[in-house]
N, C-alpha and C positions, 0 to 999 in steps of 0.2 A: 492195799499197799500204796504208800504215798511216794511220788517221784518228784525230784527237783531237777529242773533244767536251768543251767547257768549259761548265759551268753556274755562273752567278753567283747568289748568294742573300743575302738579308738579311731576317730576320723573315718568312719565307715558309712558315710551318707549314701554311697552308691549301692550298698548291699544290705544294710541293716534291716530295712523294711521287709524284704523277702524272708529274712531269717526270723524276725518276730512273727510274721504271719504263719510261717511254717510250724511254729510252736503253738501259737494261739488257736489254730484250727484243731489242735488236739488237746487243748487245755480243758480240764474238768475239775471237779472238786478236789480230787486227790493228786492234782498236778500243780506244783509250785513253780513259778517262773521268776528268776532273778537276773537282772542285768547289771554287770559291773563294767562301768565305763572309765577309761583312763584319763578323763578330762578332755574330751574331744573339743576341737575348735572349729569344726565345720557344722553342718546341719544335723549331725547324728542325734544330738540331744533333742532337737526340735522334732525329729521323726519319732524318737522314743516316746516323747511326751504325748503324742497322739493316742497312744495305747496305754497310758498311765493307769487307767482304771482297771486294766486286765493284767497288769504286771504286778506281782506281789512286792518286789523290792527293787528299787533303782538307786544305784550309787554312782556318782561321778566324781572322781578325785584322782590325783596323780598316784601312780603306783611304782613299784620297783621292778616292773616287768611282768611277763605273762604268768609266771608261777605265783607271784604275789597276788595277782588278780584272781587266779584259780582259788587260792587259799582263802581269800576274802569271801568268795561265794560259798565255799564249803563250810566255813565257820557259820555263815548265816542260814544255811540250808536246814530244813526240817524234814526233808524226805528220807525214806529208808534207802532209796537208790538215787544216786546223783549222776547226771549226764551233763556233758559240756558241748554246747553248739556254738562255734565261733561266729562272729558277725559276717563272715564271708560264706558261711555254710548254711545248710538247711536240714531240718528234721524231715525225713521222707514221710509222706502221708501214711497214716495208720501205723507208724513205727512204734509208738508207745503201746498201742493195742497189741501188736505182735510181740513186743518185749514182755508185756505182762503175761501173755499166753504161753510164752516159751520159757520164762524164767523158772528155775527149779525152786526158788524161794529161800535158798540158804547160801549159795555161792557168794563169795566176797566180790567177785568181778564177773560180769557177763559182757561178752564182746561179740559183735557181729560184723556185717559188711559195710563198707562205704562204696558209694558210687563217685568215682573221681572224675572231675571235669576240668579240662584245661583250655576251654574256649574252642576246641576243635573236635574233641571226641569224649565219649563217656566210657569209663572202664570200671568194672567191678573188682574191688580188692577185698579178699576174704581174710579174716583173722585166722592165724595158723593154729591148728589143733595141737601141734607139738610145741609146748611151752618152753622147751629147752632152747629153741631158736631165739628166744629173747636174749640169751647170753651173747649173741653176736650181731643181732639186727633188730629193727623195729618190726616185730612179727605180728603184733596185735594192732588193730585199727583204732587208735584212740578216739577219733570223732564218733565211733560206733560203740564206745565202751561206757558202761554204767557201773558204778562202784558203790558198795554199801557205805553209808556214813560211818558206821561202827568200824569198818575196815580202815578208813582214813585215821580214825582215832587210835586204832591198834598199831598200824604199820607206818603211820606218818603221812604227811601231805607232800606237796610238790617242792622240790629243792630249788632254791634261788641261785644255785651255782651255775645253771645252764641257761643259755639264751633260747634254745629251741628244742632240746632233747629231754626236757624234764619229764615228759610223758613216758618215754621209754625207761628212764631211770626209775620212776615210781613203779611201773609195772614189773620191772625186773626185781626191784627191791621187794615188792609184795610176793613175787614167786619164790625168791630165795628165803623169805621168812615164813613161808608156809601158808600163804593165802590160797584160797580155793578159787578156781576159774571155771566158768562155763562158756564154751564157744558155740555160737549158733549161726547157722547159715541163713541169716535174715538181713535184709537191707535196712539200715538204720539212718544213715546220714549221707547227704550230698556234700562232698568235699571239693571245694574250688581251689585249684592250684594257684600259686602266686604269692603266698606268704613267705616268711623268712625261711621256712624249712624246705621249700620247693623252688624258690626263685634262684637261689645260689647255694645248693646244699654243700658244695665243696668248702664254703667259708665257715659254716657253723655246724650243720647237721652231721655230716660225715665225721669230722674230727671229734665232735662231742660223743658220737656213738662209739668211736674207738676208745676214747677215754673212759666211758662208762663200762665198756666190755672189760677193760683191764682192771678197773676198780672192783669188779665183781668176779674176778678170778680167771678170765680168759687170758691165755698167754699173749705176750706182747707180739710174737710172730703172727699168731692167728688174727689178732685184732688189727694189726697194721696191714696184713695181707688183705683182709676184707675191706679196709679203708682204701687201699690203693686200687683194688678191683672196682669198688664203687665209684671212685673218682674217674677212672679210665672209662667205665661204662657210661657215666654221665657225659663225658666229653665226646665219646663216639656217637651217642644218641643226639647230642647237640649238633654235631657236624652233619649227621644224616638228615636231621630236621631242616637244617639250612639248605642242604642240597635238594631236598624234596620241594622246598619252597621256590628255589631258584629255577629248577627244571620244570616246575608246574605239575609235578607228579604227586603232590600232597594228597589231593582228593582221591586219586587212583589208589594210593597206598592205604588211605583210611578205609576205602571200600573193601580192599583185600583183607584188612584186619577185621572188619565186620563179618565178612564171609567166612573167615576162619574161626570166628567166635571169640576173638580177643577184645574187640570193642563192642559196645551194645548198639543194636539197631534202633531206629527211631521208634518203632512200635513198643519196644520194651521201656524206653524212656517215657513215652506217653503214659504207660501204666503206672509209673512212679508218681505222676501228678506233681512234677517239680514246678515250683513257682517261677 
């Protein structure tokens, strides 16, 4: 089975090298690697060029946003399964080996776990086995999701209508149109917070989620209720985070969360061999 990994980049000189190395350490004959750069103006392209002989395709040109870049890579991909690893993220060591071992060989979509990192703590987020939850929220971890190329050809690629929720719209569209999904409890990707979807989700991510929910049949009341709850929760967590920092209790809180099993302890992170 041939797998294609697509990395999107734009002015990512601080993180792109770790991303590339996380893929190349797993690259073999049946792994294709494509980088789609949006016309970076920093040292991103200089870093990418260091590994040019091990990267199958490199494109650097202006695009119409993240979805457009996704679609460029998908059009070029020759793999049966396609995964996307953003320039801020990493493919966890041995992830492709585990993916091949666990994949049932026929599902349109296979989705696993991400390890989320926000510069203070590591948190495992699992894709939800209940696909109906896609109707109201982002219940599958897109950075840990691989999709068959033939499924993209059958159900469509990423919509350019959204700034940051195009991944949820695509997965919900696939589900509504009868695509098959396989959910695995396997760590696939290290996801670093700080992009447009996590830096200020109240501006784009949450409103776009509500819009998508309503477009695919969720009632206005239910979609708006979830939107307001998400915004309120985000604001409350932001206040708590500031209070913990001001009072000097942040490290105590993090230790408590580790002890209760919410955050990952250092020994588990070490086993992931994060770069």
